[in-house]
N, CA, C and O atoms as CSV, one atom per row, in Angstrom:
chain,resi,resn,atom,element,x,y,z
A,1,MET,N,N,11.628,24.322,33.233
A,1,MET,CA,C,11.129,22.966,33.109
A,1,MET,C,C,11.788,22.295,31.900
A,1,MET,O,O,11.875,22.897,30.830
A,2,ILE,N,N,12.243,21.078,32.062
A,2,ILE,CA,C,12.928,20.335,31.006
A,2,ILE,C,C,11.886,19.653,30.120
A,2,ILE,O,O,10.993,18.978,30.633
A,3,PRO,N,N,11.983,19.815,28.806
A,3,PRO,CA,C,11.041,19.129,27.921
A,3,PRO,C,C,11.135,17.612,28.084
A,3,PRO,O,O,12.214,17.067,28.319
A,4,ILE,N,N,9.999,16.947,27.957
A,4,ILE,CA,C,9.947,15.489,28.134
A,4,ILE,C,C,10.875,14.791,27.154
A,4,ILE,O,O,11.549,13.827,27.516
A,5,GLU,N,N,10.916,15.269,25.914
A,5,GLU,CA,C,11.772,14.661,24.905
A,5,GLU,C,C,13.230,14.660,25.353
A,5,GLU,O,O,13.940,13.672,25.167
A,6,ALA,N,N,13.670,15.756,25.939
A,6,ALA,CA,C,15.053,15.846,26.410
A,6,ALA,C,C,15.274,14.955,27.621
A,6,ALA,O,O,16.335,14.346,27.760
A,7,MET,N,N,14.271,14.875,28.506
A,7,MET,CA,C,14.387,14.037,29.701
A,7,MET,C,C,14.653,12.587,29.341
A,7,MET,O,O,15.484,11.932,29.972
A,8,PHE,N,N,13.976,12.094,28.363
A,8,PHE,CA,C,14.098,10.681,28.005
A,8,PHE,C,C,15.111,10.437,26.893
A,8,PHE,O,O,15.311,9.292,26.486
A,9,GLY,N,N,15.743,11.478,26.401
A,9,GLY,CA,C,16.742,11.324,25.347
A,9,GLY,C,C,16.136,10.896,24.020
A,9,GLY,O,O,16.782,10.196,23.240
A,10,LEU,N,N,14.897,11.313,23.755
A,10,LEU,CA,C,14.212,10.879,22.544
A,10,LEU,C,C,14.847,11.442,21.281
A,10,LEU,O,O,14.834,10.792,20.236
A,11,SER,N,N,15.394,12.627,21.369
A,11,SER,CA,C,16.005,13.199,20.169
A,11,SER,C,C,17.217,12.370,19.746
A,11,SER,O,O,17.462,12.197,18.552
A,12,GLU,N,N,17.977,11.855,20.715
A,12,GLU,CA,C,19.116,10.993,20.382
A,12,GLU,C,C,18.631,9.656,19.849
A,12,GLU,O,O,19.239,9.092,18.939
A,13,LEU,N,N,17.549,9.147,20.404
A,13,LEU,CA,C,16.992,7.872,19.968
A,13,LEU,C,C,16.552,7.954,18.511
A,13,LEU,O,O,16.766,7.022,17.736
A,14,LYS,N,N,15.942,9.063,18.148
A,14,LYS,CA,C,15.446,9.232,16.781
A,14,LYS,C,C,16.583,9.270,15.763
A,14,LYS,O,O,16.346,9.072,14.571
A,15,GLN,N,N,17.788,9.517,16.204
A,15,GLN,CA,C,18.933,9.583,15.302
A,15,GLN,C,C,19.588,8.219,15.095
A,15,GLN,O,O,20.451,8.079,14.229
A,16,THR,N,N,19.195,7.220,15.871
A,16,THR,CA,C,19.838,5.909,15.763
A,16,THR,C,C,19.385,5.183,14.509
A,16,THR,O,O,18.294,5.419,13.990
A,17,ARG,N,N,20.246,4.296,14.035
A,17,ARG,CA,C,19.940,3.499,12.846
A,17,ARG,C,C,18.754,2.578,13.104
A,17,ARG,O,O,17.916,2.387,12.223
A,18,VAL,N,N,18.677,2.016,14.284
A,18,VAL,CA,C,17.580,1.112,14.632
A,18,VAL,C,C,16.248,1.847,14.550
A,18,VAL,O,O,15.280,1.316,14.004
A,19,TYR,N,N,16.191,3.042,15.078
A,19,TYR,CA,C,14.961,3.836,15.032
A,19,TYR,C,C,14.591,4.142,13.590
A,19,TYR,O,O,13.437,3.983,13.192
A,20,GLN,N,N,15.568,4.582,12.810
A,20,GLN,CA,C,15.320,4.943,11.413
A,20,GLN,C,C,14.835,3.737,10.608
A,20,GLN,O,O,13.915,3.859,9.799
A,21,GLU,N,N,15.456,2.566,10.831
A,21,GLU,CA,C,15.047,1.355,10.121
A,21,GLU,C,C,13.631,0.941,10.525
A,21,GLU,O,O,12.829,0.549,9.677
A,22,ALA,N,N,13.332,1.027,11.807
A,22,ALA,CA,C,11.993,0.679,12.284
A,22,ALA,C,C,10.951,1.623,11.697
A,22,ALA,O,O,9.855,1.201,11.329
A,23,ARG,N,N,11.299,2.883,11.616
A,23,ARG,CA,C,10.382,3.875,11.048
A,23,ARG,C,C,10.119,3.587,9.579
A,23,ARG,O,O,8.972,3.647,9.135
A,24,GLU,N,N,11.162,3.276,8.819
A,24,GLU,CA,C,11.001,2.964,7.401
A,24,GLU,C,C,10.181,1.684,7.212
A,24,GLU,O,O,9.343,1.594,6.315
A,25,GLU,N,N,10.437,0.703,8.070
A,25,GLU,CA,C,9.682,-0.546,7.995
A,25,GLU,C,C,8.197,-0.283,8.253
A,25,GLU,O,O,7.334,-0.856,7.587
A,26,GLY,N,N,7.912,0.567,9.202
A,26,GLY,CA,C,6.527,0.933,9.496
A,26,GLY,C,C,5.870,1.637,8.324
A,26,GLY,O,O,4.701,1.395,8.022
A,27,LYS,N,N,6.615,2.505,7.668
A,27,LYS,CA,C,6.079,3.200,6.487
A,27,LYS,C,C,5.751,2.202,5.378
A,27,LYS,O,O,4.697,2.287,4.748
A,28,LEU,N,N,6.662,1.258,5.145
A,28,LEU,CA,C,6.451,0.264,4.101
A,28,LEU,C,C,5.242,-0.609,4.405
A,28,LEU,O,O,4.437,-0.899,3.521
A,29,GLU,N,N,5.120,-1.024,5.657
A,29,GLU,CA,C,3.977,-1.834,6.051
A,29,GLU,C,C,2.675,-1.065,5.848
A,29,GLU,O,O,1.680,-1.629,5.392
A,30,GLY,N,N,2.685,0.204,6.183
A,30,GLY,CA,C,1.499,1.036,6.004
A,30,GLY,C,C,1.122,1.174,4.538
A,30,GLY,O,O,-0.056,1.114,4.185
A,31,LYS,N,N,2.117,1.357,3.689
A,31,LYS,CA,C,1.851,1.473,2.253
A,31,LYS,C,C,1.285,0.166,1.705
A,31,LYS,O,O,0.328,0.178,0.930
A,32,LEU,N,N,1.868,-0.947,2.103
A,32,LEU,CA,C,1.400,-2.253,1.637
A,32,LEU,C,C,-0.032,-2.499,2.084
A,32,LEU,O,O,-0.863,-2.960,1.303
A,33,GLU,N,N,-0.314,-2.191,3.336
A,33,GLU,CA,C,-1.672,-2.370,3.857
A,33,GLU,C,C,-2.663,-1.498,3.084
A,33,GLU,O,O,-3.769,-1.939,2.772
A,34,GLY,N,N,-2.277,-0.293,2.784
A,34,GLY,CA,C,-3.131,0.610,2.019
A,34,GLY,C,C,-3.404,0.093,0.616
A,34,GLY,O,O,-4.527,0.182,0.119
A,35,LYS,N,N,-2.376,-0.446,-0.017
A,35,LYS,CA,C,-2.548,-1.004,-1.361
A,35,LYS,C,C,-3.496,-2.197,-1.334
A,35,LYS,O,O,-4.362,-2.326,-2.199
A,36,LEU,N,N,-3.334,-3.063,-0.346
A,36,LEU,CA,C,-4.204,-4.240,-0.248
A,36,LEU,C,C,-5.649,-3.832,-0.003
A,36,LEU,O,O,-6.569,-4.406,-0.587
A,37,GLU,N,N,-5.846,-2.847,0.855
A,37,GLU,CA,C,-7.196,-2.358,1.119
A,37,GLU,C,C,-7.797,-1.750,-0.144
A,37,GLU,O,O,-8.985,-1.928,-0.415
A,38,GLY,N,N,-7.000,-1.047,-0.902
A,38,GLY,CA,C,-7.465,-0.448,-2.146
A,38,GLY,C,C,-7.863,-1.496,-3.173
A,38,GLY,O,O,-8.866,-1.343,-3.870
A,39,LYS,N,N,-7.074,-2.560,-3.264
A,39,LYS,CA,C,-7.411,-3.638,-4.191
A,39,LYS,C,C,-8.719,-4.308,-3.795
A,39,LYS,O,O,-9.562,-4.586,-4.649
A,40,LEU,N,N,-8.888,-4.565,-2.512
A,40,LEU,CA,C,-10.122,-5.191,-2.041
A,40,LEU,C,C,-11.312,-4.284,-2.321
A,40,LEU,O,O,-12.361,-4.748,-2.768
A,41,GLU,N,N,-11.149,-3.004,-2.061
A,41,GLU,CA,C,-12.230,-2.047,-2.311
A,41,GLU,C,C,-12.619,-2.038,-3.789
A,41,GLU,O,O,-13.802,-1.983,-4.124
A,42,GLY,N,N,-11.629,-2.091,-4.661
A,42,GLY,CA,C,-11.900,-2.124,-6.094
A,42,GLY,C,C,-12.667,-3.365,-6.495
A,42,GLY,O,O,-13.586,-3.298,-7.311
A,43,LYS,N,N,-12.293,-4.498,-5.927
A,43,LYS,CA,C,-13.003,-5.747,-6.226
A,43,LYS,C,C,-14.450,-5.671,-5.746
A,43,LYS,O,O,-15.372,-6.080,-6.453
A,44,LEU,N,N,-14.637,-5.148,-4.546
A,44,LEU,CA,C,-15.988,-5.068,-3.992
A,44,LEU,C,C,-16.859,-4.100,-4.794
A,44,LEU,O,O,-18.069,-4.299,-4.903
A,45,GLU,N,N,-16.257,-3.066,-5.348
A,45,GLU,CA,C,-17.006,-2.121,-6.174
A,45,GLU,C,C,-17.451,-2.757,-7.490
A,45,GLU,O,O,-18.422,-2.305,-8.098
A,46,ALA,N,N,-16.748,-3.803,-7.935
A,46,ALA,CA,C,-17.098,-4.480,-9.182
A,46,ALA,C,C,-18.267,-5.448,-9.008
A,46,ALA,O,O,-18.908,-5.824,-9.989
A,47,VAL,N,N,-18.548,-5.849,-7.783
A,47,VAL,CA,C,-19.591,-6.849,-7.528
A,47,VAL,C,C,-20.950,-6.437,-8.106
A,47,VAL,O,O,-21.563,-7.244,-8.805
A,48,PRO,N,N,-21.450,-5.225,-7.849
A,48,PRO,CA,C,-22.765,-4.865,-8.405
A,48,PRO,C,C,-22.820,-4.953,-9.932
A,48,PRO,O,O,-23.857,-5.305,-10.494
A,49,LYS,N,N,-21.728,-4.640,-10.596
A,49,LYS,CA,C,-21.685,-4.710,-12.054
A,49,LYS,C,C,-21.825,-6.151,-12.525
A,49,LYS,O,O,-22.531,-6.428,-13.495
A,50,PHE,N,N,-21.152,-7.061,-11.839
A,50,PHE,CA,C,-21.253,-8.476,-12.192
A,50,PHE,C,C,-22.651,-9.024,-11.892
A,50,PHE,O,O,-23.186,-9.834,-12.649
A,51,LEU,N,N,-23.223,-8.577,-10.796
A,51,LEU,CA,C,-24.590,-9.000,-10.476
A,51,LEU,C,C,-25.560,-8.521,-11.551
A,51,LEU,O,O,-26.471,-9.248,-11.947
A,52,ALA,N,N,-25.357,-7.301,-12.015
A,52,ALA,CA,C,-26.224,-6.744,-13.052
A,52,ALA,C,C,-26.109,-7.527,-14.358
A,52,ALA,O,O,-27.049,-7.565,-15.152
A,53,LEU,N,N,-24.961,-8.147,-14.572
A,53,LEU,CA,C,-24.766,-8.969,-15.770
A,53,LEU,C,C,-25.374,-10.364,-15.618
A,53,LEU,O,O,-25.406,-11.148,-16.566
A,54,GLY,N,N,-25.851,-10.655,-14.418
A,54,GLY,CA,C,-26.503,-11.936,-14.186
A,54,GLY,C,C,-25.617,-13.028,-13.621
A,54,GLY,O,O,-26.040,-14.182,-13.551
A,55,LEU,N,N,-24.403,-12.700,-13.217
A,55,LEU,CA,C,-23.531,-13.708,-12.621
A,55,LEU,C,C,-24.012,-14.051,-11.214
A,55,LEU,O,O,-24.604,-13.218,-10.527
A,56,THR,N,N,-23.754,-15.267,-10.805
A,56,THR,CA,C,-24.126,-15.684,-9.452
A,56,THR,C,C,-23.080,-15.199,-8.465
A,56,THR,O,O,-21.970,-14.823,-8.841
A,57,VAL,N,N,-23.457,-15.217,-7.200
A,57,VAL,CA,C,-22.531,-14.830,-6.132
A,57,VAL,C,C,-21.284,-15.707,-6.182
A,57,VAL,O,O,-20.167,-15.218,-6.012
A,58,GLU,N,N,-21.478,-16.983,-6.411
A,58,GLU,CA,C,-20.354,-17.924,-6.462
A,58,GLU,C,C,-19.426,-17.610,-7.638
A,58,GLU,O,O,-18.204,-17.644,-7.494
A,59,GLN,N,N,-20.008,-17.306,-8.798
A,59,GLN,CA,C,-19.195,-16.973,-9.971
A,59,GLN,C,C,-18.385,-15.707,-9.727
A,59,GLN,O,O,-17.212,-15.627,-10.091
A,60,ILE,N,N,-19.020,-14.727,-9.112
A,60,ILE,CA,C,-18.337,-13.453,-8.832
A,60,ILE,C,C,-17.200,-13.668,-7.847
A,60,ILE,O,O,-16.098,-13.154,-8.038
A,61,ALA,N,N,-17.469,-14.427,-6.799
A,61,ALA,CA,C,-16.434,-14.700,-5.795
A,61,ALA,C,C,-15.235,-15.386,-6.437
A,61,ALA,O,O,-14.086,-15.051,-6.147
A,62,GLN,N,N,-15.512,-16.342,-7.305
A,62,GLN,CA,C,-14.419,-17.054,-7.972
A,62,GLN,C,C,-13.660,-16.122,-8.920
A,62,GLN,O,O,-12.429,-16.132,-8.944
A,63,ALA,N,N,-14.382,-15.326,-9.692
A,63,ALA,CA,C,-13.741,-14.442,-10.664
A,63,ALA,C,C,-12.874,-13.370,-9.997
A,63,ALA,O,O,-11.815,-13.007,-10.508
A,64,LEU,N,N,-13.337,-12.877,-8.861
A,64,LEU,CA,C,-12.606,-11.799,-8.182
A,64,LEU,C,C,-11.704,-12.289,-7.056
A,64,LEU,O,O,-11.048,-11.495,-6.382
A,65,ASP,N,N,-11.679,-13.600,-6.861
A,65,ASP,CA,C,-10.878,-14.202,-5.785
A,65,ASP,C,C,-11.271,-13.618,-4.428
A,65,ASP,O,O,-10.428,-13.157,-3.659
A,66,LEU,N,N,-12.586,-13.651,-4.158
A,66,LEU,CA,C,-13.138,-13.171,-2.893
A,66,LEU,C,C,-13.855,-14.308,-2.193
A,66,LEU,O,O,-14.180,-15.320,-2.813
A,67,ASP,N,N,-14.102,-14.145,-0.905
A,67,ASP,CA,C,-14.942,-15.086,-0.173
A,67,ASP,C,C,-16.386,-14.856,-0.586
A,67,ASP,O,O,-16.796,-13.729,-0.863
A,68,ILE,N,N,-17.143,-15.934,-0.623
A,68,ILE,CA,C,-18.556,-15.826,-0.980
A,68,ILE,C,C,-19.276,-14.876,-0.027
A,68,ILE,O,O,-20.160,-14.126,-0.441
A,69,THR,N,N,-18.895,-14.912,1.251
A,69,THR,CA,C,-19.567,-14.042,2.229
A,69,THR,C,C,-19.340,-12.569,1.923
A,69,THR,O,O,-20.229,-11.747,2.144
A,70,GLN,N,N,-18.163,-12.227,1.418
A,70,GLN,CA,C,-17.893,-10.830,1.051
A,70,GLN,C,C,-18.818,-10.397,-0.081
A,70,GLN,O,O,-19.374,-9.298,-0.050
A,71,VAL,N,N,-18.981,-11.258,-1.073
A,71,VAL,CA,C,-19.836,-10.942,-2.213
A,71,VAL,C,C,-21.290,-10.871,-1.756
A,71,VAL,O,O,-22.035,-9.992,-2.190
A,72,GLN,N,N,-21.695,-11.790,-0.886
A,72,GLN,CA,C,-23.065,-11.795,-0.374
A,72,GLN,C,C,-23.373,-10.502,0.389
A,72,GLN,O,O,-24.469,-9.954,0.269
A,73,GLN,N,N,-22.417,-10.026,1.164
A,73,GLN,CA,C,-22.623,-8.791,1.923
A,73,GLN,C,C,-22.868,-7.609,0.986
A,73,GLN,O,O,-23.750,-6.788,1.236
A,74,VAL,N,N,-22.091,-7.523,-0.089
A,74,VAL,CA,C,-22.274,-6.440,-1.049
A,74,VAL,C,C,-23.634,-6.591,-1.728
A,74,VAL,O,O,-24.356,-5.611,-1.910
A,75,ALA,N,N,-23.976,-7.817,-2.099
A,75,ALA,CA,C,-25.255,-8.062,-2.763
A,75,ALA,C,C,-26.419,-7.676,-1.860
A,75,ALA,O,O,-27.422,-7.145,-2.338
A,76,GLN,N,N,-26.299,-7.934,-0.571
A,76,GLN,CA,C,-27.368,-7.585,0.377
A,76,GLN,C,C,-27.490,-6.071,0.548
A,76,GLN,O,O,-28.586,-5.552,0.760
A,77,GLN,N,N,-26.363,-5.370,0.457
A,77,GLN,CA,C,-26.411,-3.915,0.577
A,77,GLN,C,C,-27.114,-3.298,-0.621
A,77,GLN,O,O,-27.763,-2.258,-0.504
A,78,ILE,N,N,-26.985,-3.936,-1.761
A,78,ILE,CA,C,-27.626,-3.432,-2.981
A,78,ILE,C,C,-29.119,-3.700,-2.924
A,78,ILE,O,O,-29.939,-2.826,-3.206
A,79,SER,N,N,-29.453,-4.939,-2.548
A,79,SER,CA,C,-30.867,-5.351,-2.535
A,79,SER,C,C,-31.115,-6.134,-1.252
A,79,SER,O,O,-30.961,-7.355,-1.243
A,80,PRO,N,N,-31.496,-5.455,-0.164
A,80,PRO,CA,C,-31.675,-6.111,1.128
A,80,PRO,C,C,-32.716,-7.229,1.122
A,80,PRO,O,O,-32.761,-8.017,2.066
A,81,ASN,N,N,-33.550,-7.320,0.091
A,81,ASN,CA,C,-34.586,-8.347,0.050
A,81,ASN,C,C,-34.073,-9.689,-0.424
A,81,ASN,O,O,-34.826,-10.662,-0.391
A,82,GLN,N,N,-32.829,-9.791,-0.863
A,82,GLN,CA,C,-32.297,-11.057,-1.378
A,82,GLN,C,C,-32.009,-12.026,-0.261
A,82,GLN,O,O,-31.555,-13.142,-0.513
């Protein structure tokens, strides 16, 4: 039985410059997306600290460059009665 990879010539495809460039581009996009997600997570983790200092949701959103709804969601998770 012939392996599927050999049937479709995938091993040769993986050696092409186009494939290699596309693969590298995908890696870069993944890294960038991960960094952005990490930055957002860090900002959201700071919200409870700012709330504890007495800042308003609007002040926190402005200071962290977040949407008010994002800050409100975190605030509700901390204290669902708000």
